[in-house]
matplotlib code that plots the C-alpha trace (Angstrom):
import matplotlib.pyplot as plt

x = [-86.7, -84.1, -82.5, -85.0, -84.2, -86.2, -87.3, -88.9, -89.9, -88.4, -87.3, -84.0, -84.0, -81.8, -80.5, -80.2, -76.6, -75.2, -73.9, -70.4, -69.5, -70.6, -71.9, -74.3, -76.3, -79.9, -80.8, -84.4, -84.8, -86.2, -87.9, -89.4, -92.7, -91.1, -90.2, -93.7, -95.2, -93.4, -94.1, -97.8, -97.3, -96.0, -92.3, -90.1, -86.6, -85.0, -81.7, -79.9, -77.2, -74.4, -71.4, -69.1, -65.9, -67.2, -67.5, -63.9, -62.7, -58.9, -56.0, -56.5, -59.8, -61.8, -65.5, -67.2, -68.5, -71.8, -72.4, -72.7, -75.1, -77.3, -77.1, -77.9, -81.3, -82.1, -81.1, -83.4, -86.3, -85.9, -85.7, -88.7, -90.8, -89.3, -87.9, -84.6, -82.0, -79.2, -76.4, -75.1, -71.6, -72.7, -69.2, -69.1, -69.3, -71.7, -69.1, -65.6, -64.2, -63.7, -60.2, -58.0, -56.7, -60.2, -59.4, -57.2, -60.3, -62.9, -61.3, -60.8, -64.3, -65.9, -63.7, -65.2, -68.7, -68.5, -67.1, -69.8, -72.8, -71.7, -74.1, -77.2, -80.1, -80.2, -82.4, -79.2, -77.3, -74.0, -73.4, -69.7, -69.9, -72.4, -71.8, -68.1, -67.2, -64.2, -62.0, -60.7, -62.8, -59.8, -58.8, -62.3, -62.6, -59.4, -60.7, -64.2, -62.7, -60.5, -63.6, -65.5, -62.6, -62.2, -65.9, -65.9, -62.9, -65.2, -68.8, -69.0, -72.6, -74.2, -75.4, -73.1, -74.3, -71.7, -71.8, -69.8, -68.4, -70.1, -72.5, -73.5, -74.6, -76.1, -73.5, -70.7, -72.5, -72.7, -69.0, -68.0, -65.7, -66.8, -66.1, -65.6, -67.8, -71.3, -74.3, -73.4, -76.1, -75.3, -76.7, -77.4, -79.1, -81.5, -82.3, -82.9, -83.4, -81.2, -82.5, -86.0, -85.2, -82.8, -84.4, -84.0, -81.1, -78.3, -75.5, -74.9, -72.3, -73.7, -76.5, -79.9, -81.7, -82.8, -84.5, -88.1, -91.3, -89.5, -92.1, -91.9, -92.5, -92.1, -95.0, -96.4, -95.0, -92.2, -88.7, -88.1, -86.0, -82.2, -81.0, -77.8, -75.8, -76.5, -75.0, -72.1, -72.5, -73.6, -77.0, -77.5, -76.5, -78.9, -81.8, -81.2, -81.5, -84.3, -87.0, -85.4, -84.0, -87.5, -89.2, -90.5, -88.9, -85.5, -85.9, -87.2, -84.3, -81.8, -83.6, -83.7, -79.9, -79.8, -82.2, -80.2, -77.0, -78.8, -79.8, -76.5, -74.4, -77.0, -76.7, -79.4, -79.6, -81.1, -82.0, -80.7, -81.8, -84.2, -86.5, -87.5, -86.6, -90.0, -89.1, -89.5, -90.8, -94.5, -96.3, -98.3, -95.2, -93.3, -96.1, -96.0, -92.2, -92.6, -95.4, -93.3, -90.1, -91.7, -93.9, -90.8, -88.8, -91.7, -92.0, -88.3, -88.4, -85.8, -86.2, -85.8, -85.5, -86.6, -84.7, -85.9, -88.5, -88.6, -86.7, -86.5, -87.0, -89.3, -92.8, -94.5, -96.4, -93.6, -89.9, -90.6, -91.8, -95.5, -97.9, -98.2, -100.2, -102.1, -99.0, -98.0, -98.2, -100.8, -100.1, -96.5, -97.3, -99.8, -97.5, -94.9, -97.4, -97.5, -100.7, -101.8]
y = [-51.5, -54.2, -55.3, -57.9, -61.4, -63.5, -65.9, -65.4, -68.5, -71.9, -75.0, -76.9, -80.4, -81.8, -85.3, -86.2, -85.4, -85.0, -88.6, -89.3, -91.4, -91.3, -94.9, -94.0, -91.6, -92.7, -90.8, -91.9, -90.1, -87.2, -87.5, -85.2, -85.4, -83.6, -80.7, -80.5, -80.9, -78.0, -75.9, -76.4, -74.9, -71.6, -72.5, -71.0, -71.9, -75.0, -74.9, -78.2, -79.0, -81.2, -82.4, -82.1, -82.6, -86.1, -87.2, -86.9, -89.8, -89.3, -87.3, -84.7, -83.7, -85.1, -85.3, -88.7, -88.7, -90.2, -87.4, -85.0, -87.3, -87.3, -83.5, -83.1, -84.8, -82.5, -79.5, -80.8, -81.2, -77.7, -76.2, -78.2, -76.9, -73.4, -73.5, -71.9, -74.4, -73.3, -75.7, -75.3, -76.6, -78.1, -79.5, -78.5, -79.9, -78.3, -78.3, -78.7, -75.4, -74.6, -75.7, -72.7, -74.5, -75.5, -73.6, -76.5, -78.5, -75.8, -74.2, -77.3, -78.5, -75.2, -75.3, -78.7, -77.6, -74.4, -76.3, -78.9, -76.5, -73.3, -73.8, -74.6, -72.2, -69.2, -71.3, -72.8, -70.8, -71.6, -71.2, -71.2, -72.8, -73.4, -71.8, -71.3, -70.9, -71.0, -69.4, -65.9, -63.5, -62.2, -65.8, -66.7, -63.5, -64.5, -68.0, -66.9, -64.3, -67.0, -69.3, -66.5, -65.8, -69.5, -69.7, -66.5, -67.6, -70.4, -69.2, -65.5, -64.7, -67.2, -65.9, -66.9, -66.9, -65.8, -65.3, -64.5, -66.6, -67.5, -69.9, -67.3, -64.8, -61.5, -59.7, -61.3, -60.8, -57.1, -56.9, -58.7, -56.8, -55.4, -58.0, -56.5, -59.0, -58.8, -61.0, -61.9, -62.8, -62.2, -64.8, -65.2, -67.9, -67.1, -69.2, -66.5, -67.0, -70.1, -71.7, -71.7, -72.8, -75.6, -76.9, -80.6, -80.6, -83.0, -81.6, -78.4, -78.3, -78.8, -80.8, -79.1, -82.4, -81.6, -78.3, -78.5, -76.4, -73.1, -70.7, -68.0, -65.2, -65.9, -63.6, -64.7, -68.2, -69.2, -70.4, -74.1, -74.9, -74.8, -78.4, -79.2, -79.7, -76.1, -74.6, -72.3, -72.6, -70.3, -71.9, -70.6, -67.1, -67.3, -68.5, -65.5, -63.2, -65.1, -62.7, -60.0, -62.3, -63.7, -60.4, -60.0, -56.6, -58.2, -60.5, -57.8, -55.5, -58.3, -58.9, -55.1, -55.1, -57.4, -55.1, -52.0, -53.8, -54.6, -51.0, -49.5, -51.9, -52.0, -55.8, -58.6, -60.5, -64.0, -66.0, -69.4, -71.2, -70.6, -72.9, -74.4, -77.9, -79.5, -82.4, -80.5, -77.1, -76.2, -76.4, -73.2, -71.3, -72.7, -71.6, -68.1, -67.9, -68.8, -66.3, -63.5, -64.4, -65.0, -61.9, -59.8, -61.3, -60.6, -57.0, -56.5, -58.1, -60.7, -64.1, -67.3, -71.1, -72.7, -75.5, -78.0, -80.2, -83.2, -83.9, -82.3, -78.8, -80.0, -78.9, -82.2, -83.0, -85.2, -85.4, -88.2, -87.5, -88.0, -88.2, -85.1, -83.0, -84.8, -85.1, -81.5, -79.3, -76.9, -74.4, -74.1, -73.9, -71.2, -69.3, -69.2, -67.7, -70.9, -72.7, -76.3]
z = [108.1, 108.1, 104.9, 103.4, 102.4, 99.9, 102.6, 106.0, 108.1, 108.2, 110.1, 110.7, 109.4, 112.1, 112.9, 109.2, 108.3, 111.8, 112.4, 113.7, 110.6, 107.0, 107.1, 109.8, 107.7, 107.1, 104.0, 104.3, 107.6, 105.5, 102.1, 99.5, 101.4, 104.4, 102.0, 100.7, 104.2, 105.7, 102.6, 103.3, 106.7, 105.2, 105.4, 102.7, 104.0, 105.4, 107.2, 106.7, 109.3, 107.9, 110.0, 107.0, 108.9, 110.0, 106.4, 105.1, 103.0, 103.1, 104.6, 101.9, 103.4, 100.4, 101.1, 100.6, 97.0, 97.9, 100.5, 97.6, 95.8, 98.9, 99.2, 95.5, 96.1, 99.0, 96.8, 94.0, 96.4, 97.8, 94.3, 93.1, 96.0, 95.8, 99.3, 100.1, 101.4, 103.7, 103.7, 107.2, 108.1, 111.5, 112.3, 116.0, 119.5, 122.0, 124.8, 123.2, 121.9, 118.2, 117.1, 116.4, 113.3, 112.0, 108.8, 107.7, 107.1, 106.8, 103.7, 101.6, 102.5, 101.3, 98.2, 97.3, 98.1, 96.1, 93.1, 93.3, 93.8, 92.0, 89.1, 91.2, 91.6, 93.9, 96.3, 97.7, 100.4, 102.2, 106.0, 106.9, 110.4, 113.1, 116.5, 116.8, 120.5, 122.8, 120.1, 120.2, 118.2, 116.2, 115.3, 114.2, 112.1, 110.2, 109.6, 108.5, 106.1, 104.6, 104.1, 102.4, 100.1, 99.3, 98.3, 96.4, 94.2, 92.9, 93.5, 92.9, 93.7, 96.1, 99.5, 102.4, 106.0, 108.5, 112.3, 115.4, 118.3, 121.6, 119.8, 117.2, 119.9, 119.0, 121.1, 119.0, 115.7, 116.1, 116.8, 113.6, 111.3, 108.0, 105.3, 101.9, 100.1, 98.7, 99.4, 103.0, 105.5, 109.2, 111.6, 115.3, 117.5, 120.2, 123.3, 125.9, 128.8, 128.6, 131.8, 130.4, 126.9, 128.1, 131.3, 131.4, 128.9, 129.8, 127.6, 129.7, 132.4, 135.0, 133.6, 133.7, 134.1, 137.6, 136.4, 135.4, 135.5, 135.2, 133.9, 131.2, 131.9, 135.7, 136.6, 140.0, 139.7, 142.0, 140.9, 141.6, 144.7, 144.0, 143.3, 145.2, 142.0, 141.0, 144.2, 143.5, 139.7, 136.9, 137.2, 140.7, 139.5, 136.6, 138.8, 141.0, 138.0, 136.3, 137.4, 135.2, 132.5, 131.8, 131.3, 127.7, 127.5, 128.1, 125.1, 123.0, 123.8, 122.7, 119.4, 118.7, 118.9, 115.9, 114.0, 114.8, 113.6, 110.3, 109.8, 110.8, 108.7, 105.9, 105.9, 106.3, 109.5, 110.0, 113.2, 112.3, 115.5, 118.4, 120.4, 123.8, 124.9, 125.4, 127.8, 131.1, 130.1, 130.7, 127.3, 127.7, 128.7, 125.7, 123.4, 125.0, 124.4, 120.7, 120.2, 121.7, 119.9, 116.5, 116.9, 117.5, 114.7, 112.4, 113.6, 113.1, 109.7, 110.7, 108.9, 111.0, 111.0, 114.3, 115.9, 114.8, 113.0, 115.3, 118.5, 121.9, 120.3, 117.6, 116.4, 117.1, 120.2, 121.5, 120.8, 118.3, 114.8, 114.6, 111.7, 109.6, 110.3, 113.1, 115.3, 115.2, 118.2, 117.0, 119.7, 118.7, 115.0, 115.5, 117.8, 115.0, 112.6, 110.5, 109.6, 109.6]

ax = plt.figure().add_subplot(projection="3d")
ax.plot(x, y, z, "-o")
ax.set_aspect("equal")
plt.show()
């Protein structure tokens, strides 16, 4: 068995604290009702992405004071409803690489957060940084270690989520060095096969907007014709390999690597993100993907937080927040093992 954590199934509360500027935050985008609503589904953990590095008040990397007041309320709601809350430093760009000198802001930010939250309950968990990428593994290891040390100088016991490069991939997680600190949680994100989970996404290079109706698993279905913008790119190569990449056993083998790492290192692992972009993916296939992935995570005793509550990867029938619970995609909720 993998090393167990006190939580099992959860959701990311995205698009709340991910604005470009502090003044653009709409604190009322989520309320206490959202915490109680997801709790009723069987959720026991919420991952809260916060673009902390966008909310710096001065040249000394001081966080906006009101930001901490907002976060205090979220922490209060989580504790009240007995839901674990992962405070995820979501200061990243999906395309631009992680700055090799990100430690200059990452460390003081975590020092402030640790000082502010050190006396809160065990329901609060820290996550160093979301999806580092385009940075050398050795350099990221140095920065992540320094961040852990900075937190531990102030907050001795709280759980800290750490991960590898290449967007928190499993392959990079299992190559992380051994950090000589207790109460660390190793994380990975899972969006395999990428073409299926991101068909229609515009933020990839090249844009996957022309890709639609790609099935999972492929089975007897055909692969959509190659769009001209994909010729000679990684997308063409991935489409050529999609028959094998979309086989359930391929996904299962990847997830089992995370489980083996947990057992070999005697450390807990956690899937912080996974999901399928709904805009152009067949709904039945999307449901089949969630059922397979969540079923395997449960079998391997790996906790998770899906990406995300509402939006293109959300659990509502459309990308827009609907009424709760009538607007939920019952097929997705059931496939996750949650209950309306």
